[in-house]
C-alpha atoms as one frame of an Amber mdcrd trajectory, in Angstrom:
protein
   0.000   0.000   0.000   0.967   3.571  -0.544  -0.952   6.759   0.041  -2.558
   8.052  -3.138  -4.916  10.840  -4.070  -8.624  10.360  -4.660  -9.422  10.140
  -8.358 -12.320   9.459 -10.703 -15.784   8.293  -9.762 -18.532   6.398 -11.563
 -19.385   7.513 -15.099 -22.682   6.866 -16.868 -21.962   5.202 -20.221 -19.306
   3.686 -22.452 -18.847   6.612 -24.829 -16.049   8.937 -25.838 -15.846  12.444
 -24.442 -13.452  15.330 -24.972 -11.395  16.498 -22.013  -9.574  19.798 -21.649
  -5.835  19.277 -21.637  -2.711  20.551 -23.311  -3.743  18.389 -26.246  -7.382
  17.390 -26.816  -7.891  13.644 -26.974 -10.868  11.291 -26.991 -11.172   9.443
 -23.695 -13.528   6.496 -23.199 -15.753   6.654 -20.129 -16.030   3.727 -17.730
 -19.662   2.519 -17.551 -19.210   1.394 -13.955 -20.525  -1.674 -12.191 -24.270
  -2.409 -12.285 -26.408  -0.382  -9.896 -27.409  -3.481  -7.927 -23.754  -4.382
  -7.272 -22.990  -0.855  -6.110 -26.076  -0.767  -3.874 -25.099  -4.067  -2.257
 -21.519  -2.908  -1.659 -22.722   0.376  -0.174 -25.105  -1.459   2.151 -22.305
  -3.743   3.348 -20.270  -0.759   4.627 -17.535  -2.838   6.352 -14.941  -5.224
   4.943 -11.736  -7.053   5.838  -8.511  -6.201   3.998  -5.777  -8.868   4.076
  -2.120  -8.208   3.200  -0.372 -11.573   3.129   2.593 -12.901   1.179   6.143
 -14.161   1.551   7.114 -10.841   3.171   5.343 -12.126   6.298   8.319 -14.455
   6.850  10.516 -11.440   7.615   7.952  -9.769   9.902   8.864  -6.237   8.829
   5.943  -5.247   6.644   5.025  -5.697   2.985   7.500  -3.061   1.690  10.530
  -4.782   3.236  12.063  -5.710  -0.142  12.035  -2.082  -1.282  12.846  -0.401
   2.031  15.792  -2.659   2.857  16.951  -2.836  -0.798  16.939  -6.648  -0.795
  18.171  -7.911  -4.197  15.687  -9.945  -6.233  17.821 -13.084  -6.066  17.969
 -12.870  -2.267  14.303 -12.057  -1.805  13.318 -14.960  -4.090  14.724 -17.398
  -1.515  11.711 -16.647   0.705   9.599 -18.643  -1.749  11.484 -21.792  -0.723
  10.623 -21.170   2.947   6.947 -20.320   2.549   4.792 -23.089   4.023   1.934
 -21.699   6.155   0.654 -25.024   7.478  -1.864 -23.400   9.830  -3.716 -21.492
   7.139  -7.420 -22.286   7.355  -9.613 -20.393   4.894 -12.767 -21.324   6.796
 -11.288 -19.878  10.006 -10.558 -16.565   8.253 -14.113 -16.390   6.916 -15.552
 -17.253  10.335 -13.513 -14.420  11.831 -14.759 -11.936   9.205 -18.343 -12.955
   9.928 -17.799 -12.704  13.692 -16.309  -9.245  13.116 -19.431  -8.141  11.234
 -17.484  -7.689   7.994 -19.460  -8.384   4.849 -16.627  -8.763   2.326 -12.919
  -9.651   2.094 -10.285  -8.054  -0.138  -6.992 -10.001  -0.245  -3.633  -9.441
  -1.935  -3.347 -11.811  -4.877  -0.024 -10.175  -5.851   1.692  -7.352  -4.017
   4.516  -5.100  -5.232   7.072  -7.850  -4.569   5.541  -9.813  -7.458   4.879
 -13.032  -5.526   1.526 -14.555  -6.500  -0.724 -16.148  -3.888  -2.718 -17.904
  -6.608  -2.111 -20.547  -9.268  -0.924 -18.560 -12.269   0.058 -20.215 -15.523
   2.184 -17.177 -16.417   4.903 -17.547 -13.758   6.381 -20.020 -11.304   6.773
 -17.261  -8.718   3.647 -18.422  -6.914   2.502 -20.181  -3.759   1.837 -23.274
  -5.904   5.605 -23.505  -6.466   6.494 -22.997  -2.808   6.733 -25.824  -0.232
   3.057 -25.099   0.533   1.936 -26.090  -3.003  -1.411 -24.382  -2.362  -3.576
 -21.860  -4.178  -4.479 -19.639  -1.221  -6.644 -17.299  -3.283  -8.635 -20.245
  -4.575  -9.091 -21.721  -1.091 -10.222 -18.435   0.413 -12.530 -17.702  -2.530
 -14.302 -21.034  -2.179 -14.665 -20.539   1.588 -16.177 -17.075   1.005 -18.552
 -18.397  -1.628 -19.702 -21.209   0.706 -20.352 -18.806   3.582 -21.948 -15.802
   1.899 -18.958 -13.454   2.211 -18.051 -11.397  -0.846 -14.522 -11.673  -2.217
 -12.370  -9.106  -4.004  -8.784  -9.406  -5.220  -6.092  -6.795  -4.654  -3.672
  -6.763  -7.585  -0.499  -4.658  -7.718   0.228  -3.191 -11.127   3.718  -2.358
  -9.889   6.113  -5.332  -9.775   9.611  -5.214  -8.213  10.349  -8.804  -9.268
   9.296  -9.206 -12.889  12.193  -8.231 -15.184   9.888  -6.940 -17.933   8.441
  -4.291 -15.630  11.667  -2.284 -15.961  13.078  -3.613 -19.224  10.157  -4.386
 -21.545   6.996  -2.665 -20.382   4.756  -3.806 -23.295   5.655  -7.413 -22.449
   4.922  -6.752 -18.775   1.531  -5.307 -19.732   0.697  -8.598 -21.456   1.668
 -10.384 -18.242  -0.452  -8.121 -16.013  -3.449  -8.320 -18.342  -3.055 -12.088
 -18.411  -2.995 -12.384 -14.643  -6.032 -10.152 -14.185  -7.771 -12.307 -16.793
  -6.828 -15.409 -14.756  -8.241 -13.897 -11.570 -11.462 -13.092 -13.411 -11.908
 -16.570 -14.928 -10.488 -19.191 -12.531 -12.750 -18.903  -9.498 -16.316 -18.299
 -10.629 -18.152 -15.132  -9.722 -16.038 -12.611  -7.789 -17.044  -9.244  -6.362
 -14.229  -6.909  -7.289 -10.694  -6.087  -8.417  -8.746  -3.682  -6.169  -5.804
  -2.207  -8.068  -2.754  -0.619  -6.443   0.753   0.446  -7.444  -0.107   2.345
 -10.598   1.709   5.553  -9.694   4.888   4.979 -11.747   2.938   5.085 -15.021
  -0.006   7.009 -16.429  -3.394   5.460 -17.012  -2.598   5.654 -20.712   0.548
   3.560 -20.157  -1.462   1.019 -18.205  -4.098   0.948 -20.950  -6.538   1.315
 -18.085  -9.684   1.675 -20.247  -8.890  -1.606 -21.969  -7.938  -3.300 -18.688
 -11.114  -2.255 -16.894 -13.267  -3.053 -19.932 -11.862  -6.587 -19.813 -12.924
  -6.921 -16.170 -16.383  -5.537 -16.987 -16.746  -8.198 -19.691 -15.442 -11.157
 -17.675 -17.028 -10.225 -14.319 -19.974  -7.943 -15.127 -21.073  -7.634 -11.491
 -17.617  -6.905 -10.055 -16.604  -3.495  -8.711 -13.273  -1.904  -9.627 -11.510
   0.729  -7.522  -9.880   3.915  -8.833  -6.188   3.077  -8.582  -5.526   2.266
 -12.221  -5.674   6.060 -12.556  -8.798   6.080 -14.719 -12.420   5.106 -14.219
 -13.495   2.845 -11.402 -16.522   2.712  -9.145 -15.166   4.309  -5.984 -12.322
   6.344  -4.524  -9.866   4.871  -1.999  -8.556   7.295   0.651  -5.781   5.513
   2.568  -5.205   5.825   6.319  -7.400   8.931   6.368 -11.064   9.869   6.673
 -12.242  12.680   4.397 -12.828  15.783   6.514 -15.974  16.746   4.645 -18.114
  15.987   1.641 -16.924  14.145  -1.475 -19.697  15.595  -3.597 -21.785  12.426
  -3.287 -19.097  10.134  -4.711 -18.602   6.585  -3.486 -15.487   5.938  -1.432
 -13.872   3.307   0.738 -11.367   4.243   3.444  -8.686   1.602   3.885  -6.997
   1.460   7.291  -4.564  -0.825   9.083  -5.536  -2.293  12.449  -2.097  -1.220
  13.727   0.385   0.842  11.670   1.448  -1.853   9.181  -0.214  -3.505   6.217
   1.767  -6.744   6.233   2.786  -8.619   9.389   5.253  -6.569  11.446   6.529
  -8.223  14.606   7.565  -4.855  16.068   4.257  -3.055  15.502   2.126  -3.290
  18.651   0.107  -0.102  18.075  -3.203  -1.917  17.693  -6.328   0.198  17.446
  -8.808  -0.322  20.247 -12.292  -1.686  19.526 -13.732   1.738  20.319 -11.348
   3.437  17.861 -12.522   1.046  15.144 -16.207   1.655  15.923 -15.600   5.425
  15.927 -13.878   5.186  12.534 -16.713   3.073  11.180 -19.419   5.494  12.357
 -17.458   8.500  11.072 -16.868   6.980   7.624 -20.420   5.695   7.179 -21.651
   9.091   8.420 -19.826  10.647   5.463 -21.214   8.118   3.002 -18.258   5.711
   2.786 -17.159   2.144   3.513 -14.398   0.980   5.868 -11.905  -1.647   4.686
  -9.899  -2.656   7.770  -6.638  -4.523   7.231  -5.084  -7.468   9.037  -1.603
  -8.834   8.351  -1.544 -12.615   8.958   1.445 -14.435  10.419   3.743 -16.530
   8.207   2.001 -19.587   9.685  -1.264 -18.498   8.078  -2.928 -17.460  11.323
  -4.310 -14.010  12.120  -2.711 -12.526  15.221  -4.654 -13.000  18.440  -4.414
  -9.261  19.190  -5.997  -8.433  15.833  -8.635 -11.156  15.951  -9.798 -10.269
  19.465 -10.349  -6.634  18.503 -12.286  -7.625  15.413 -14.542  -9.894  17.472
 -15.269  -7.140  19.997 -16.311  -4.821  17.186 -18.436  -7.655  15.812 -20.167
  -8.044  19.174 -21.072  -4.355  19.079 -22.331  -4.673  15.479 -24.441  -7.689
  16.422 -26.373  -5.382  18.771 -26.282  -2.077  16.900 -25.548  -2.999  13.281
 -28.729  -1.296  12.109 -26.911   2.001  12.691 -24.172   1.003  10.198 -25.364
  -1.460   7.548 -27.419   0.206   4.850 -26.937   3.618   6.409 -25.698   6.747
   4.699 -24.351  10.198   5.282 -25.253  12.454   8.177 -27.265  15.603   7.373
 -25.221  17.587   9.927 -22.081  19.510   8.852 -20.899  19.425  12.484 -21.530
  16.863  15.225 -19.670  17.972  18.374 -21.413  15.314  20.461 -20.190  12.349
  18.382 -21.184  11.041  14.939 -24.392  10.510  12.993 -25.473   7.940  10.426
 -28.816   8.051   8.640 -31.333   5.889   6.834 -34.339   7.530   5.212 -36.161
   9.438   7.988 -34.214   7.826  10.835 -31.067   9.263  12.388 -28.614   7.287
  14.483 -26.779   9.443  17.009 -23.469   7.833  18.037 -22.247   8.909  21.492
 -18.738   7.698  22.319 -18.682   9.624  25.591 -21.786  10.187  27.688 -22.701
  13.864  27.133 -24.806  14.376  30.251 -28.489  15.239  30.352 -29.011  16.694
  26.875 -27.805  16.560  23.276 -28.738  19.289  20.778 -29.017  18.279  17.126
 -28.051  21.695  15.799 -30.216  22.991  12.965 -32.603  20.001  12.780 -36.095
  21.313  12.005 -38.123  18.108  11.734 -40.757  16.939  14.139 -39.490  13.922
  16.110 -41.981  11.038  16.053 -40.006   8.959  18.560 -36.496   8.513  19.945
 -34.912   5.644  21.850 -31.600   4.271  22.997 -30.838   1.088  21.103 -29.414
  -0.389  24.288 -32.404  -1.630  26.208 -34.842   0.174  23.875 -35.034   2.987
  26.452 -37.283   5.924  25.381 -35.661   9.342  24.943 -37.558  12.626  25.186
 -37.220  15.093  22.321 -38.264  18.717  21.937 -37.711  21.406  19.330 -35.556
  24.223  20.707 -34.350  27.472  19.211 -31.174  25.878  17.838 -32.585  22.500
  16.810 -33.897  19.303  18.361 -32.912  18.673  21.979 -32.706  15.067  23.176
 -33.266  14.562  26.911 -31.228  11.537  27.999 -32.191   9.363  30.983 -30.489
  10.137  34.284 -29.865   6.522  35.245 -28.363   4.692  32.317 -25.178   2.691
  31.770 -23.663   3.691  28.402 -22.219   1.100  26.057 -18.461   0.814  26.443
 -17.809   1.355  22.726 -20.628   3.512  21.377 -24.091   4.329  22.719 -26.602
   4.842  19.902 -29.832   6.856  19.934 -32.307   6.143  17.122 -34.368   9.222
  16.215 -37.386   8.793  13.933 -38.438  11.959  12.108 -41.620  12.964  10.294
 -39.768  12.831   6.974 -36.293  13.144   5.449 -34.072  15.247   7.736 -34.188
  18.999   7.218 -31.163  20.742   8.698 -30.689  24.502   8.593 -27.010  24.958
   9.288 -25.471  28.398   9.350 -21.814  29.246   9.921 -21.859  31.702  12.814
 -19.664  34.617  13.783 -16.868  34.249  16.288 -16.717  36.550  19.304 -14.536
  39.017  17.390 -17.078  39.210  14.558 -15.184  37.127  11.991 -16.828  34.391
   9.975 -14.681  31.523   8.709 -16.263  29.652   5.818 -14.098  26.542   6.091
 -13.732  23.882   3.407 -15.139  21.099   5.578 -18.390  23.066   6.080 -19.017
  23.663   2.374 -21.877  22.233   0.375 -20.272  20.749  -2.734 -21.981  20.795
  -6.134 -20.513  18.973  -9.126 -18.614  15.952 -10.364 -15.012  16.165  -9.138
 -14.725  18.813  -6.412 -14.159  17.309  -2.961 -12.980  18.082   0.529  -9.473
  16.676   1.048  -6.554  17.497   3.325  -3.130  19.074   2.930  -0.509  19.558
   5.687  -0.833  22.666   7.838   2.069  24.708   9.291   2.589  22.101  12.027
   2.306  19.174   9.625  -1.185  18.206  10.786  -3.741  17.658   8.011  -5.940
  20.660   7.246  -9.060  20.415   5.043  -9.351  22.183   1.710 -11.577  22.004
  -1.344  -9.494  20.227  -3.958  -9.715  18.405  -7.307 -11.346  21.530  -8.737
 -10.806  20.436 -12.343 -14.338  20.814 -13.699 -15.335  24.421 -14.366 -18.964
  23.557 -13.621 -18.236  22.491 -10.022 -18.974  24.996  -7.276 -19.278  25.292
  -3.502 -21.613  27.111  -1.137 -22.157  27.974   2.512 -24.908  29.569   4.591
 -23.837  32.038   7.257 -25.553  34.042   9.974 -24.454  37.578  10.934 -25.419
  38.916  14.335 -24.495  42.410  13.248 -24.368  44.099   9.891 -21.669  46.326
   8.491 -18.683  46.366   6.167 -16.571  43.215   5.971 -13.176  42.579   4.439
 -13.129  39.331   2.444  -9.976  37.218   2.710  -9.246  34.035   0.762  -6.851
  31.248   1.797  -5.782  29.178  -1.214  -2.950  27.261  -2.913  -2.061  26.714
  -6.555   0.618  24.725  -8.323   2.578  26.299 -11.211   0.614  26.443 -14.435
  -2.807  26.279 -12.785  -5.434  28.762 -11.670  -7.857  31.228 -13.156 -10.636
  33.499 -11.967 -13.372  32.780  -9.451 -16.502  34.680  -8.546 -17.390  34.848
  -4.864 -21.042  35.759  -4.349 -21.742  36.865  -0.761 -25.405  37.642  -0.218
 -25.675  38.989  -3.767 -22.454  41.043  -3.507 -19.913  39.712  -6.003 -16.122
  39.772  -5.895 -13.674  38.368  -8.441 -10.632  36.477  -7.180  -7.633  35.587
  -9.365  -6.111  32.329  -8.117  -2.437  33.061  -8.590   0.268  30.423  -8.319
   1.553  29.905  -4.768   4.332  27.393  -5.481   2.414  24.178  -4.911  -0.903
  22.618  -3.960   0.139  22.629  -0.291   1.642  26.152  -0.270  -1.283  28.137
   1.119  -1.450  31.912   1.015  -3.944  34.486   2.298  -5.109  37.555   0.431
  -7.772  40.234   0.995  -9.736  40.599  -2.241 -12.188  43.371  -1.342 -14.981
  44.455   0.985 -18.745  43.899   1.089 -21.522  45.698   2.964 -23.886  43.186
   4.581 -26.957  43.604   6.770 -27.591  41.565   9.898 -29.204  38.196   9.190
 -28.662  35.074   7.094 -26.752  35.046   3.823 -25.843  32.548   1.101 -22.250
  32.413  -0.120 -21.226  30.723  -3.380 -17.900  30.253  -5.178 -17.923  29.558
  -8.911 -15.362  29.385 -11.715 -15.215  32.175 -14.281 -12.274  30.732 -16.206
  -9.570  28.199 -15.385  -6.309  26.737 -16.628  -5.710  23.048 -15.898  -7.140
  23.105 -12.388  -8.773  25.851 -10.384  -7.365  25.956  -6.861  -7.144  24.326
  -3.460  -9.426  26.497  -1.342  -8.987  26.273   2.418 -11.359  29.036   3.565
 -13.071  32.327   2.890 -12.859  34.650   5.902 -15.012  37.716   6.549 -13.612
  40.270   9.012 -15.332  43.416  10.274 -13.679  46.254   8.377
């Protein structure tokens, strides 16, 4: 694994479209997986990622060959030692089911080039190790017998295959052939999860042709976005998006400690509560969680990892209705915890007991009923000035991981959220609070001055995409308008910022890089007290618009 940027989402039809670039070219559009496959995957919400290969023998993670600069001829010797006699595919599937995970994604070939399946195109496989076993085949059959979906991770990058460096067209034939094998050897599968495409462009990988082949051979399978083109969903790695992704599908992949493959020195295991909090946060933003385990060289999953998965599964067995089939929260901010939603029902996730009351800021619906899922205990609800107020019972023992309140509304949630003034009168319209409109614009993160991730609106590459906020001013007057943005060389353009009907034009000058943020006052506006809509749209752009961190209004 390696951290990559979010890329393309689902497209509607297999046609050719023109894209703006230095040189216009016709680009085929990925039709995407069938709607029923996508719906099922979205409803599942939680899967098990497995990074397992001969690197487990060294116990220093899956990148050990690259990091320690182990020569190919030395690393190859691990194949002769690989014999995981305690591997039990049924045991892995039982663990996934006990954990409440609905699908498994496993490494069929990682960057080291070693194949965990029976490939006719190489002898560098588990079938030619002392194990003489097709581990992908065994796990696939166990999943199919037990109603767990199966997807295959496949690394496009290959540190072992000589053609990868010396004869790339020949290597492409090899990679296409292996993907074809994975799509034809094991019956119906549920997805291909690419990785390692960053050293070549999607054109080099012939990604449209590659993904079209998968669509033909496995029509119901999903494909991720890491071939650099097309795909059904984005794959943020070791991070949760800070805000909206414009309605796009995504799956956050995380390690259960800090390593993807088995690492004997890594004891930083996430607690069951951390995992539940991640799950609620991701689902509350409309995504899936793919949580990784790194099995031992014996074929067993570490006790420390398995026990945590089972504890999360015990919580899901009681409160899974607040995760499976749920979608994004209607609240831009949830200071009391997290929120997931299904139709007219909200699930309020409380990781710490908040006391007597919780205010669902901006919620304007009538509450038909509310209850704690634990014990089905009724909760009182009333409509206050700032939203719905939940009155929690005085004598109640919260769940150790996550206490959930189910709130049934009189219809789909209606939330009136306004960004409010600080004590000094400023209003900060932050990226993570924006309403996103369009196809590519999303809320991502870039490092702040202290290195910590800070949200910004990025991937502004479609001139039709725009963002908006609603703000509330306690006092009217003249306000200076400041913009905080970043632009790489050769990008930028002009934007129109509409603040309550007052319009300012902002030229997004180069700042030296997408993470080199700068602030600039672009003008003043006179605004009365009350509520105002703010919108940012593109007037003209070159390549990409900007990374926008915030618009700040200061009393002049």
